[in-house]
BASE-636057 format. One record per residue (C-alpha): residue in three letters; x, y, z. Coordinates in nm, 3 decimals, padded with zeros to 5 digits, m for minus. Layout:
<atoms>
+---------+---------+---------+---------+
: residuo :       x :       y :       z :
+---------+---------+---------+---------+
:     ALA :       X :       Y :       Z :
...
+---------+---------+---------+---------+
</atoms>
This chain:
<atoms>
+---------+---------+---------+---------+
: residuo :       x :       y :       z :
+---------+---------+---------+---------+
:     MET :  00.000 :  00.000 :  00.000 :
:     SER :  00.137 :  00.342 : m00.098 :
:     ALA :  00.151 :  00.651 :  00.119 :
:     THR : m00.186 :  00.751 : m00.030 :
:     ASN : m00.353 :  00.435 :  00.108 :
:     GLY : m00.505 :  00.346 : m00.228 :
:     LEU : m00.661 :  00.690 : m00.273 :
:     THR : m00.646 :  00.884 : m00.598 :
:     ILE : m00.532 :  01.246 : m00.564 :
:     ALA : m00.579 :  01.530 : m00.814 :
:     VAL : m00.260 :  01.738 : m00.816 :
:     PRO : m00.262 :  02.087 : m00.970 :
:     ARG : m00.007 :  02.187 : m01.230 :
:     GLY :  00.120 :  02.544 : m01.221 :
:     ALA :  00.198 :  02.756 : m00.915 :
:     LEU :  00.086 :  02.496 : m00.658 :
:     PHE :  00.259 :  02.199 : m00.822 :
:     GLU :  00.602 :  02.207 : m00.658 :
:     ASP :  00.474 :  02.252 : m00.303 :
:     THR :  00.211 :  01.981 : m00.353 :
:     VAL :  00.470 :  01.734 : m00.484 :
:     GLU :  00.698 :  01.822 : m00.190 :
:     LEU :  00.410 :  01.741 :  00.044 :
:     LEU :  00.351 :  01.403 : m00.121 :
:     SER :  00.724 :  01.330 : m00.105 :
:     ALA :  00.725 :  01.410 :  00.266 :
:     LEU :  00.453 :  01.146 :  00.307 :
:     GLY :  00.679 :  00.887 :  00.145 :
:     LEU :  00.539 :  00.889 : m00.208 :
:     ASP :  00.782 :  00.824 : m00.494 :
:     THR :  00.740 :  01.144 : m00.694 :
:     GLU :  01.041 :  01.114 : m00.926 :
:     GLU :  00.839 :  01.051 : m01.243 :
:     LEU :  00.580 :  01.310 : m01.138 :
:     ARG :  00.856 :  01.571 : m01.124 :
:     SER :  01.035 :  01.468 : m01.443 :
:     ASN :  00.747 :  01.403 : m01.683 :
:     ASP :  00.540 :  01.718 : m01.732 :
:     ARG :  00.349 :  01.573 : m02.028 :
:     LYS :  00.210 :  01.268 : m01.851 :
:     LEU : m00.121 :  01.331 : m01.675 :
:     LEU : m00.209 :  01.001 : m01.507 :
:     PHE :  00.031 :  00.831 : m01.263 :
:     GLU : m00.166 :  00.520 : m01.168 :
:     ASP :  00.116 :  00.354 : m00.976 :
:     ILE :  00.115 :  00.631 : m00.713 :
:     GLY : m00.254 :  00.728 : m00.741 :
:     VAL : m00.200 :  01.077 : m00.885 :
:     ILE : m00.376 :  01.268 : m01.164 :
:     THR : m00.239 :  01.606 : m01.274 :
:     MET : m00.443 :  01.893 : m01.420 :
:     ARG : m00.506 :  02.267 : m01.409 :
:     PRO : m00.602 :  02.392 : m01.060 :
:     SER : m00.941 :  02.509 : m01.189 :
:     ASP : m01.021 :  02.154 : m01.308 :
:     VAL : m00.946 :  01.986 : m00.973 :
:     PRO : m01.296 :  02.038 : m00.821 :
:     THR : m01.454 :  01.901 : m01.141 :
:     TYR : m01.258 :  01.574 : m01.127 :
:     VAL : m01.300 :  01.539 : m00.751 :
:     GLU : m01.675 :  01.602 : m00.771 :
:     ALA : m01.706 :  01.344 : m01.052 :
:     GLY : m01.522 :  01.084 : m00.844 :
:     ALA : m01.228 :  01.053 : m01.082 :
:     ALA : m01.017 :  01.150 : m00.779 :
:     ASP : m01.096 :  01.092 : m00.411 :
:     LEU : m00.893 :  01.391 : m00.298 :
:     GLY : m00.752 :  01.700 : m00.465 :
:     VAL : m00.544 :  02.009 : m00.403 :
:     THR : m00.652 :  02.347 : m00.536 :
:     GLY : m00.653 :  02.713 : m00.436 :
:     LYS : m00.917 :  02.869 : m00.213 :
:     ASP : m00.983 :  03.112 : m00.499 :
:     VAL : m01.096 :  02.820 : m00.717 :
:     LEU : m01.322 :  02.688 : m00.442 :
:     LEU : m01.478 :  03.029 : m00.377 :
:     GLU : m01.546 :  03.070 : m00.747 :
:     GLN : m01.677 :  02.720 : m00.813 :
:     THR : m01.852 :  02.602 : m00.496 :
:     ALA : m02.178 :  02.724 : m00.343 :
:     GLN : m02.145 :  02.989 : m00.072 :
:     SER : m02.516 :  03.019 :  00.008 :
:     PRO : m02.832 :  02.801 : m00.017 :
:     GLY : m02.962 :  02.766 : m00.370 :
:     GLU : m02.638 :  02.885 : m00.528 :
:     GLY : m02.502 :  02.635 : m00.778 :
:     GLY : m02.148 :  02.504 : m00.765 :
:     ARG : m01.919 :  02.206 : m00.729 :
:     ALA : m02.012 :  01.960 : m00.454 :
:     VAL : m01.684 :  01.889 : m00.275 :
:     TYR : m01.571 :  01.892 :  00.087 :
:     GLU : m01.289 :  02.120 :  00.199 :
:     LEU : m01.082 :  01.920 :  00.447 :
:     LEU : m00.765 :  02.113 :  00.525 :
:     ASP : m00.589 :  02.445 :  00.473 :
:     LEU : m00.245 :  02.342 :  00.347 :
:     GLY : m00.105 :  02.691 :  00.401 :
:     TYR :  00.115 :  02.728 :  00.093 :
:     GLY :  00.044 :  02.918 : m00.230 :
:     ARG : m00.064 :  03.226 : m00.036 :
:     CYS : m00.221 :  03.498 : m00.252 :
:     THR : m00.474 :  03.774 : m00.192 :
:     MET : m00.789 :  03.847 : m00.392 :
:     VAL : m00.802 :  04.224 : m00.436 :
:     LEU : m01.004 :  04.503 : m00.589 :
:     ALA : m00.768 :  04.733 : m00.781 :
:     SER : m00.793 :  05.034 : m01.009 :
:     LYS : m00.567 :  05.290 : m01.179 :
:     ALA : m00.345 :  05.495 : m00.950 :
:     GLY : m00.465 :  05.842 : m00.855 :
:     PRO : m00.829 :  05.935 : m00.785 :
:     ASP : m01.023 :  05.607 : m00.782 :
:     PRO : m01.211 :  05.580 : m01.116 :
:     ALA : m01.444 :  05.316 : m00.968 :
:     LEU : m01.559 :  05.554 : m00.696 :
:     GLU : m01.608 :  05.827 : m00.955 :
:     ALA : m01.819 :  05.593 : m01.172 :
:     LEU : m02.034 :  05.501 : m00.873 :
:     ARG : m02.082 :  05.867 : m00.788 :
:     ARG : m02.173 :  05.971 : m01.143 :
:     LEU : m02.355 :  05.666 : m01.277 :
:     GLY : m02.442 :  05.455 : m00.973 :
:     VAL : m02.262 :  05.155 : m01.123 :
:     MET : m01.898 :  05.052 : m01.172 :
:     ARG : m01.752 :  04.819 : m01.434 :
:     VAL : m01.523 :  04.546 : m01.303 :
:     ALA : m01.312 :  04.302 : m01.507 :
:     THR : m01.218 :  03.968 : m01.352 :
:     LYS : m01.147 :  03.599 : m01.403 :
:     TYR : m01.355 :  03.542 : m01.089 :
:     PRO : m01.705 :  03.675 : m01.169 :
:     ARG : m01.881 :  03.501 : m00.879 :
:     ILE : m01.630 :  03.621 : m00.619 :
:     ALA : m01.641 :  03.975 : m00.758 :
:     ALA : m02.021 :  03.989 : m00.781 :
:     ARG : m02.062 :  03.844 : m00.431 :
:     HIS : m01.816 :  04.090 : m00.274 :
:     LEU : m01.963 :  04.395 : m00.443 :
:     GLU : m02.317 :  04.291 : m00.358 :
:     GLU : m02.223 :  04.231 :  00.006 :
:     THR : m02.063 :  04.576 :  00.022 :
:     GLY : m02.365 :  04.747 : m00.135 :
:     ARG : m02.222 :  04.847 : m00.472 :
:     GLN : m02.383 :  04.796 : m00.810 :
:     ALA : m02.143 :  04.661 : m01.068 :
:     GLU : m02.129 :  04.537 : m01.425 :
:     ILE : m01.899 :  04.233 : m01.423 :
:     VAL : m01.686 :  04.180 : m01.734 :
:     GLU : m01.536 :  03.831 : m01.742 :
:     VAL : m01.193 :  03.807 : m01.907 :
:     LYS : m00.965 :  03.509 : m01.968 :
:     GLY : m00.631 :  03.677 : m02.032 :
:     SER : m00.441 :  03.958 : m01.862 :
:     VAL : m00.706 :  04.131 : m01.655 :
:     GLU : m00.478 :  04.434 : m01.598 :
:     LEU : m00.536 :  04.542 : m01.957 :
:     ALA : m00.906 :  04.616 : m01.907 :
:     PRO : m00.876 :  04.930 : m01.690 :
:     LEU : m00.578 :  05.058 : m01.890 :
:     THR : m00.788 :  05.061 : m02.209 :
:     GLY : m01.097 :  05.208 : m02.044 :
:     VAL : m01.309 :  04.895 : m02.073 :
:     VAL : m01.366 :  04.897 : m01.694 :
:     GLU : m01.295 :  05.116 : m01.392 :
:     ALA : m01.160 :  04.837 : m01.168 :
:     ILE : m01.051 :  04.474 : m01.155 :
:     VAL : m01.084 :  04.189 : m00.909 :
:     ASP : m00.784 :  03.959 : m00.931 :
:     LEU : m00.545 :  03.738 : m00.739 :
:     THR : m00.203 :  03.878 : m00.648 :
:     ALA :  00.094 :  03.731 : m00.466 :
:     THR :  00.334 :  04.027 : m00.460 :
:     GLY :  00.148 :  04.314 : m00.625 :
:     THR :  00.433 :  04.357 : m00.876 :
:     THR :  00.220 :  04.307 : m01.189 :
:     LEU : m00.035 :  04.556 : m01.060 :
:     ALA :  00.231 :  04.816 : m00.988 :
:     GLU :  00.397 :  04.766 : m01.328 :
:     ASN :  00.063 :  04.847 : m01.490 :
:     ASN :  00.000 :  05.159 : m01.275 :
:     LEU : m00.273 :  04.985 : m01.072 :
:     VAL : m00.315 :  05.009 : m00.696 :
:     VAL : m00.497 :  04.785 : m00.450 :
:     ARG : m00.811 :  04.953 : m00.316 :
:     GLU : m00.942 :  04.661 : m00.108 :
:     GLU : m00.828 :  04.317 :  00.003 :
:     ILE : m01.117 :  04.072 : m00.037 :
:     VAL : m00.983 :  03.739 :  00.086 :
:     VAL : m00.652 :  03.558 :  00.145 :
:     CYS : m00.628 :  03.236 : m00.055 :
:     THR : m00.408 :  02.932 :  00.010 :
:     ALA : m00.395 :  02.572 : m00.115 :
:     ARG : m00.673 :  02.350 :  00.020 :
:     LEU : m00.723 :  01.973 :  00.036 :
:     ILE : m01.068 :  01.874 : m00.090 :
:     ALA : m01.257 :  01.545 : m00.104 :
:     ASN : m01.530 :  01.379 : m00.304 :
:     PRO : m01.836 :  01.357 : m00.071 :
:     VAL : m01.906 :  00.991 : m00.153 :
:     ALA : m01.541 :  00.891 : m00.110 :
:     HIS : m01.535 :  01.083 :  00.217 :
:     LYS : m01.796 :  00.840 :  00.348 :
:     LEU : m01.698 :  00.514 :  00.177 :
:     LYS : m01.323 :  00.564 :  00.220 :
:     ALA : m01.337 :  00.740 :  00.556 :
:     ALA : m01.061 :  00.530 :  00.715 :
:     PRO : m00.789 :  00.585 :  00.449 :
:     ILE : m00.885 :  00.953 :  00.415 :
:     ASP : m00.867 :  01.004 :  00.792 :
:     ASP : m00.531 :  00.827 :  00.793 :
:     PHE : m00.406 :  01.050 :  00.512 :
:     LEU : m00.516 :  01.359 :  00.706 :
:     GLU : m00.338 :  01.233 :  01.017 :
:     GLN : m00.020 :  01.185 :  00.815 :
:     LEU : m00.048 :  01.541 :  00.684 :
:     ARG : m00.110 :  01.690 :  01.026 :
:     ALA :  00.187 :  01.499 :  01.166 :
:     LEU :  00.425 :  01.670 :  00.925 :
:     PRO :  00.639 :  01.960 :  01.054 :
:     ALA :  00.452 :  02.290 :  01.034 :
:     ALA :  00.692 :  02.414 :  00.765 :
:     ARG :  00.558 :  02.150 :  00.527 :
:     LEU :  00.209 :  02.301 :  00.551 :
:     GLY :  00.303 :  02.650 :  00.444 :
+---------+---------+---------+---------+
</atoms>
């Protein structure tokens, strides 16, 4: 039996990949091929599937993986935050601590164009890759907004006058500063989270609990 106790884990490629692989290595998993082969997606011998972080909840919800690692930003965007709100049905089990970023509301430096738009028109335009997070935050803070969903560099939208503000994830703020944007509000701090398929959480409770115990037994430095 491997360190994953027969469980299948969805591992995110990208920014969270290295820390997640380090975590699995610390649990005794042989991650050599996982590190060296960035084209292979399915590592059946160690119970790992690799994919984009935004796809992890999809595969975990579908039962293709029992557990998965993804950012809190992905979970906030994809899972229900209130009754009747649609979203992925997964359980969040543990804050892994690494991959720390902050979801922010930002606009061009100087007098805040978003405030000016609210004052003049009663509505502000906001570009984001996270439309649900942005809409929820602005609604909760009593502001009317037109949400413009973008897939590429969100910083371009306010620079070209398409919107007055953006909601985006930042680790250092460097990209914002380079594009003459300043943070107006911090919405939420996001870190890597361990999630589970609800059915697996019941049917495979023992190995999942054991896996969690192994994680919690690691030195604090391993969990961010």
